[in-house]
PLY file of the C-alpha trace (Angstrom):
ply
format ascii 1.0
element vertex 319
property float x
property float y
property float z
element edge 318
property int vertex1
property int vertex2
end_header
-41.47 -14.44 6.79
-41.54 -11.76 9.49
-45.20 -12.42 10.28
-44.43 -16.11 10.82
-41.56 -15.24 13.15
-43.85 -12.86 15.09
-46.42 -15.61 15.54
-43.83 -18.05 16.89
-42.54 -15.45 19.36
-46.09 -14.67 20.56
-46.88 -18.36 21.09
-43.59 -19.05 22.80
-43.46 -19.39 26.59
-40.59 -18.65 28.97
-38.85 -21.02 29.23
-39.59 -21.85 25.59
-41.80 -24.79 24.69
-41.32 -26.36 21.25
-44.21 -25.54 18.92
-45.67 -27.95 16.41
-46.35 -26.92 12.86
-50.11 -27.00 13.45
-49.78 -24.53 16.34
-48.02 -22.04 14.12
-50.26 -22.56 11.08
-53.48 -22.26 13.07
-52.29 -19.07 14.77
-51.45 -17.52 11.38
-54.98 -18.26 10.19
-56.44 -16.93 13.43
-54.60 -13.61 13.14
-55.70 -13.15 9.52
-58.85 -15.16 8.71
-58.90 -13.82 5.15
-55.44 -15.13 4.34
-54.91 -17.75 1.64
-51.81 -19.28 3.23
-51.11 -22.86 2.26
-49.36 -25.33 4.51
-46.68 -25.81 1.85
-45.94 -22.08 1.87
-45.67 -21.98 5.69
-43.32 -25.00 5.59
-41.08 -23.12 3.13
-41.06 -20.03 5.36
-40.19 -22.09 8.43
-37.30 -23.70 6.54
-36.01 -20.25 5.57
-36.21 -19.13 9.22
-34.34 -22.19 10.47
-31.71 -21.86 7.74
-31.23 -18.25 8.84
-30.95 -19.50 12.45
-33.71 -17.16 13.61
-35.71 -20.24 14.53
-34.30 -23.58 15.67
-35.65 -27.10 15.52
-36.17 -28.79 18.85
-35.03 -32.16 17.51
-34.00 -32.11 13.86
-33.87 -35.92 13.69
-37.60 -36.46 14.36
-40.16 -36.66 11.57
-42.62 -34.28 13.28
-40.64 -31.08 13.59
-41.10 -28.64 16.46
-39.94 -25.05 16.42
-38.46 -22.67 18.98
-37.86 -18.93 18.68
-36.74 -16.67 21.48
-34.12 -14.06 22.26
-31.35 -16.67 21.95
-32.36 -17.87 18.49
-32.80 -14.28 17.36
-29.30 -13.45 18.55
-27.87 -16.46 16.67
-29.78 -15.49 13.55
-28.73 -11.87 13.70
-25.09 -12.94 14.21
-25.42 -15.10 11.11
-26.85 -12.20 9.11
-24.17 -9.87 10.48
-21.39 -12.27 9.47
-22.76 -12.65 5.96
-23.10 -8.89 5.58
-19.54 -8.34 6.78
-18.27 -10.93 4.29
-20.21 -9.20 1.53
-18.84 -5.77 2.48
-15.27 -7.10 2.74
-15.51 -8.43 -0.80
-16.76 -5.03 -1.97
-14.06 -3.24 0.05
-11.34 -5.43 -1.51
-12.65 -4.64 -4.98
-12.75 -0.92 -4.14
-9.19 -0.97 -2.74
-7.99 -2.74 -5.89
-9.68 -0.11 -8.03
-8.24 2.72 -5.91
-4.74 1.24 -6.30
-5.20 0.97 -10.07
-6.44 4.55 -10.41
-3.78 5.88 -8.02
-1.10 4.17 -10.11
-2.02 6.15 -13.22
0.45 8.79 -14.30
-1.56 11.72 -15.64
1.43 13.22 -17.41
1.93 10.01 -19.38
-1.80 9.72 -20.10
-2.00 13.32 -21.34
0.91 12.70 -23.76
-0.74 9.54 -25.07
-4.07 11.33 -25.46
-2.55 14.15 -27.49
-0.59 11.64 -29.58
-3.74 9.63 -30.27
-5.73 12.71 -31.32
-3.23 14.65 -33.42
-0.46 12.09 -33.96
2.20 14.31 -32.45
4.25 13.60 -29.33
4.36 16.53 -26.94
6.32 16.51 -23.69
5.04 17.83 -20.38
7.62 20.44 -19.41
6.71 20.94 -15.73
4.25 19.86 -13.08
3.69 19.98 -9.34
3.84 16.61 -7.58
2.27 16.07 -4.17
2.98 13.10 -1.92
5.68 10.43 -1.85
3.69 7.92 -3.90
2.86 10.42 -6.64
6.51 11.48 -6.74
7.67 7.92 -7.29
5.08 7.39 -10.02
6.53 10.41 -11.84
10.06 9.04 -11.38
8.98 5.64 -12.65
7.37 6.80 -15.89
9.65 9.74 -16.70
13.04 8.44 -15.62
13.52 4.96 -14.21
11.63 2.93 -16.80
13.20 4.82 -19.70
16.77 4.78 -18.30
19.30 2.51 -19.97
22.92 2.13 -21.00
24.84 5.38 -20.64
22.21 7.21 -18.59
23.05 8.62 -15.15
20.40 8.75 -12.44
21.27 11.09 -9.58
19.15 10.81 -6.45
19.46 12.57 -3.12
17.88 11.53 0.15
18.84 14.54 2.23
15.47 14.64 3.99
15.23 10.98 4.81
12.18 10.97 7.09
9.29 11.18 4.57
10.88 8.58 2.29
11.73 5.84 4.80
8.77 3.62 5.56
7.59 0.04 5.02
7.23 0.55 1.26
10.74 2.01 0.80
12.10 -1.26 -0.55
9.56 -1.34 -3.39
10.43 2.21 -4.41
14.21 1.68 -4.32
13.85 -1.51 -6.35
12.99 0.56 -9.42
16.46 2.11 -9.17
17.91 -1.42 -9.06
15.93 -2.27 -12.20
17.36 0.78 -13.98
20.88 -0.32 -13.02
20.16 -3.78 -14.45
19.38 -2.10 -17.78
22.77 -0.36 -17.78
22.05 2.99 -16.14
24.49 4.37 -13.58
22.76 5.04 -10.26
24.26 7.55 -7.84
22.26 7.58 -4.60
23.31 10.27 -2.12
22.06 9.74 1.43
22.15 12.16 4.35
23.80 10.93 7.54
20.51 11.95 9.20
19.45 8.44 8.24
21.20 7.21 11.38
18.87 9.34 13.51
15.85 7.48 12.13
16.92 4.44 14.12
15.62 6.23 17.20
11.94 5.91 16.27
9.90 2.77 15.61
8.56 3.78 12.20
11.99 4.73 10.96
13.53 1.45 12.12
10.94 -0.59 10.23
11.65 1.29 7.01
15.40 1.00 7.48
15.20 -2.75 8.06
13.42 -3.04 4.71
16.14 -1.05 2.95
19.19 -2.64 4.52
17.73 -6.01 3.55
18.63 -5.10 -0.03
22.36 -4.92 0.72
23.02 -8.37 -0.76
21.27 -7.31 -3.96
23.47 -4.21 -4.15
26.60 -6.33 -3.73
25.37 -8.71 -6.41
24.82 -5.81 -8.82
28.32 -4.55 -8.20
29.84 -8.02 -8.60
28.22 -8.23 -12.04
29.65 -4.90 -13.09
26.46 -2.88 -12.70
26.86 0.76 -11.71
25.01 1.40 -8.47
26.56 3.19 -5.53
25.10 4.69 -2.39
27.11 7.34 -0.58
26.70 9.00 2.78
26.86 12.78 2.74
27.57 15.02 5.72
27.18 18.71 5.08
24.58 21.42 4.44
21.39 20.29 2.75
21.09 21.60 -0.78
18.99 20.27 -3.63
16.89 17.24 -2.70
16.30 15.85 -6.16
16.25 12.99 -8.63
17.45 13.61 -12.17
18.22 11.68 -15.32
21.33 13.05 -17.03
20.57 16.75 -17.49
17.29 16.09 -19.27
14.73 16.30 -16.48
14.56 16.53 -12.72
12.18 16.12 -9.80
13.06 18.78 -7.23
11.63 18.30 -3.73
10.58 21.72 -2.44
8.74 20.79 0.76
9.21 17.95 3.22
5.89 17.69 5.05
3.80 17.03 3.13
6.23 16.03 0.40
5.84 18.39 -2.53
8.02 18.43 -5.62
8.23 20.08 -8.98
9.13 18.02 -12.02
10.79 19.99 -14.80
12.41 19.27 -18.14
15.46 20.93 -19.63
13.17 22.74 -22.03
11.42 24.39 -19.08
14.47 25.44 -17.03
17.94 24.30 -18.15
19.78 26.50 -15.61
17.96 24.93 -12.65
18.80 21.42 -13.81
22.44 22.26 -14.56
22.90 23.90 -11.15
21.30 20.97 -9.33
23.43 18.41 -11.18
26.61 20.43 -10.61
25.85 20.72 -6.88
25.09 17.02 -6.68
28.36 16.05 -8.33
30.36 18.20 -5.92
28.59 16.62 -2.93
29.08 13.19 -4.47
32.85 13.65 -4.72
33.20 14.46 -1.02
30.83 11.78 0.23
31.71 8.21 1.32
30.46 4.99 -0.27
28.43 2.80 2.09
30.56 -0.11 0.88
33.78 1.44 2.18
32.92 2.72 5.64
35.42 2.47 8.50
34.74 2.55 12.26
35.94 6.17 12.26
33.40 6.98 9.53
30.57 5.51 11.58
31.68 7.53 14.58
31.86 10.79 12.62
28.42 10.14 11.12
26.89 9.64 14.58
26.02 5.97 14.04
25.35 4.04 17.24
27.38 0.83 17.70
24.14 -1.17 18.04
22.41 0.58 15.14
20.73 -1.42 12.36
22.63 0.22 9.50
26.02 -0.01 11.17
25.57 -3.68 12.00
24.59 -4.58 8.44
27.26 -2.49 6.74
29.93 -3.72 9.12
29.05 -7.34 8.35
29.18 -6.67 4.63
32.51 -4.91 5.06
33.87 -8.07 6.67
32.73 -10.20 3.72
34.66 -8.18 1.13
0 1
1 2
2 3
3 4
4 5
5 6
6 7
7 8
8 9
9 10
10 11
11 12
12 13
13 14
14 15
15 16
16 17
17 18
18 19
19 20
20 21
21 22
22 23
23 24
24 25
25 26
26 27
27 28
28 29
29 30
30 31
31 32
32 33
33 34
34 35
35 36
36 37
37 38
38 39
39 40
40 41
41 42
42 43
43 44
44 45
45 46
46 47
47 48
48 49
49 50
50 51
51 52
52 53
53 54
54 55
55 56
56 57
57 58
58 59
59 60
60 61
61 62
62 63
63 64
64 65
65 66
66 67
67 68
68 69
69 70
70 71
71 72
72 73
73 74
74 75
75 76
76 77
77 78
78 79
79 80
80 81
81 82
82 83
83 84
84 85
85 86
86 87
87 88
88 89
89 90
90 91
91 92
92 93
93 94
94 95
95 96
96 97
97 98
98 99
99 100
100 101
101 102
102 103
103 104
104 105
105 106
106 107
107 108
108 109
109 110
110 111
111 112
112 113
113 114
114 115
115 116
116 117
117 118
118 119
119 120
120 121
121 122
122 123
123 124
124 125
125 126
126 127
127 128
128 129
129 130
130 131
131 132
132 133
133 134
134 135
135 136
136 137
137 138
138 139
139 140
140 141
141 142
142 143
143 144
144 145
145 146
146 147
147 148
148 149
149 150
150 151
151 152
152 153
153 154
154 155
155 156
156 157
157 158
158 159
159 160
160 161
161 162
162 163
163 164
164 165
165 166
166 167
167 168
168 169
169 170
170 171
171 172
172 173
173 174
174 175
175 176
176 177
177 178
178 179
179 180
180 181
181 182
182 183
183 184
184 185
185 186
186 187
187 188
188 189
189 190
190 191
191 192
192 193
193 194
194 195
195 196
196 197
197 198
198 199
199 200
200 201
201 202
202 203
203 204
204 205
205 206
206 207
207 208
208 209
209 210
210 211
211 212
212 213
213 214
214 215
215 216
216 217
217 218
218 219
219 220
220 221
221 222
222 223
223 224
224 225
225 226
226 227
227 228
228 229
229 230
230 231
231 232
232 233
233 234
234 235
235 236
236 237
237 238
238 239
239 240
240 241
241 242
242 243
243 244
244 245
245 246
246 247
247 248
248 249
249 250
250 251
251 252
252 253
253 254
254 255
255 256
256 257
257 258
258 259
259 260
260 261
261 262
262 263
263 264
264 265
265 266
266 267
267 268
268 269
269 270
270 271
271 272
272 273
273 274
274 275
275 276
276 277
277 278
278 279
279 280
280 281
281 282
282 283
283 284
284 285
285 286
286 287
287 288
288 289
289 290
290 291
291 292
292 293
293 294
294 295
295 296
296 297
297 298
298 299
299 300
300 301
301 302
302 303
303 304
304 305
305 306
306 307
307 308
308 309
309 310
310 311
311 312
312 313
313 314
314 315
315 316
316 317
317 318
């Protein structure tokens, strides 16, 4: 194929003159007298070159075809090859990203429990682990708390360091708390008033818009008797945690990058009890986002034109 293209380029003039099949075939024989090339084979190669757009037909409608190859046809052909290769790589990249998402979504704590159960038939609980990154943290919450929560359970969650947790995927993460409330769990979500400061940067605003868009869903939950409340807390930052009852807790110990430790009551009951007790005290002196007054907004440092204030004020007017 390449040798045929080389022959056409060597025969070609500038400006290009269309070459007949016989010109190309005879030149191939001339360059390699010992070759056993058949005319049928050369026709097939020429068709492959024209299909690849490395060579073009002077007038495709005529019976006697003439061929042209120059820098312009080569460019067109290479662009065609480039496009096909990009399409091929994009398909591979999509498959790889899908596989990465699937592997990233695995919870190793859950898998280890299932492995031990499958081997020895006994269920053993992971008592503690270090969790790194927001996504890994929410996978731990999903498998160890939110999906198992039901009637009578209390999920306590603090968002005292709002920055690392407010982004474009915030809505997906918070939705798991909504799902737990649907199953009968009581959700207490404590939010730092620092959340109003996030409205000053572009990334923060995008995440906040995603979250405040769930306000109607929160009101619907409440109207149906589900127990979900979000409260704004102003005061010193204490435990930044998520817990289920007093059974287990994810305690955030570093903000950037987000690092947490997940512990069970078996591992450290005093730590869990202290965190829950501190949370409940903060919860009692905080203010529900569904009952905010203009004075509250002012004391929390919310700007009159802020996203959160506008949404909450509208919802306040509906009640």
